[in-house]
C-alpha positions as CSV (number, residue, x, y, z in Angstrom):
1,M,343.3,209.2,63.3
2,R,339.8,207.7,65.1
3,T,336.0,210.1,63.7
4,W,333.4,209.3,66.1
5,P,330.9,208.9,64.7
6,P,332.5,206.4,62.7
7,V,332.7,206.4,59.1
8,P,331.1,203.5,56.9
9,E,333.5,202.0,54.3
10,P,331.1,202.4,51.4
11,A,328.8,199.9,50.7
12,A,330.6,198.9,47.0
13,A,334.0,197.9,49.8
14,R,331.4,195.8,51.9
15,G,330.4,194.0,49.0
16,E,327.3,195.6,49.3
17,I,325.0,195.9,45.5
18,V,324.7,199.8,45.1
19,P,321.3,201.2,42.8
20,L,322.0,203.2,39.9
21,W,318.1,204.5,40.7
22,I,316.5,204.9,43.4
23,R,312.5,206.0,44.4
24,L,311.7,209.0,46.6
25,P,311.3,207.5,49.7
26,K,307.3,207.2,51.6
27,Q,306.4,211.3,52.7
28,G,308.0,211.7,56.7
29,E,310.8,209.1,55.6
30,A,314.2,210.0,54.3
31,E,316.4,207.5,51.9
32,P,318.6,205.7,54.6
33,R,321.8,206.6,51.8
34,T,321.8,210.4,52.2
35,G,319.4,210.7,55.0
36,L,317.3,213.5,52.6
37,A,313.6,213.9,52.7
38,R,311.7,213.2,49.9
39,G,311.0,217.2,49.7
40,V,314.8,217.4,49.6
41,I,315.4,215.2,46.8
42,S,312.3,216.3,44.6
43,R,313.1,219.9,44.8
44,L,317.1,218.9,43.7
45,C,315.0,216.8,40.9
46,A,312.5,219.9,40.3
47,E,316.0,222.4,39.8
48,G,317.7,219.5,37.7
49,R,320.9,219.7,40.9
50,V,319.5,215.8,40.0
51,K,318.6,213.7,37.5
52,S,315.5,212.2,37.6
53,V,312.4,209.6,34.9
54,S,309.6,209.8,35.9
55,L,307.9,206.4,34.3
56,Q,304.2,206.8,33.3
57,E,302.1,204.5,31.3
58,K,300.0,206.8,29.2
59,G,296.6,207.3,30.2
60,M,298.2,206.6,34.5
61,A,297.4,210.0,37.0
62,R,300.3,208.1,39.2
63,G,304.1,207.1,38.4
64,V,306.7,206.3,39.6
65,R,309.7,208.9,40.2
66,L,313.2,207.4,40.3
67,V,316.2,209.6,41.2
68,S,319.7,208.9,39.7
69,L,321.8,207.2,42.8
70,P,325.1,208.7,41.5
71,S,323.7,212.0,40.4
72,L,322.8,213.2,44.0
73,L,326.1,211.7,45.3
74,E,328.1,213.7,42.6
75,Y,324.9,216.5,43.7
76,L,326.4,216.6,47.8
77,E,330.3,215.8,47.2
78,R,329.9,218.7,44.9
79,L,328.4,220.8,47.8
80,A,331.1,219.3,49.7
81,A,333.9,220.8,48.7
82,E,332.3,223.9,47.6
83,Q,331.5,224.7,51.8
84,N,334.4,223.4,53.3
85,P,337.5,224.1,50.6
86,P,340.9,222.7,50.9
87,K,343.2,224.7,54.2
């Protein structure tokens, strides 16, 4: 059975390296693996639904927030399972 749009094969099966940690996308852009906007991912991190870390050197005003890609994908899978229970 074919689906539309075609379901891509997992990145690992394509030989693609899948990072463990990703940066938040730039303002107005979506994270390419999930399609989620920066604000949505930031909210999920703030609510503790996905793991993240802040890399900020002492005395610096700004840092970089990294998000655990596996925890983000696991959250989306749990959400999908809740919203689409087996029939």
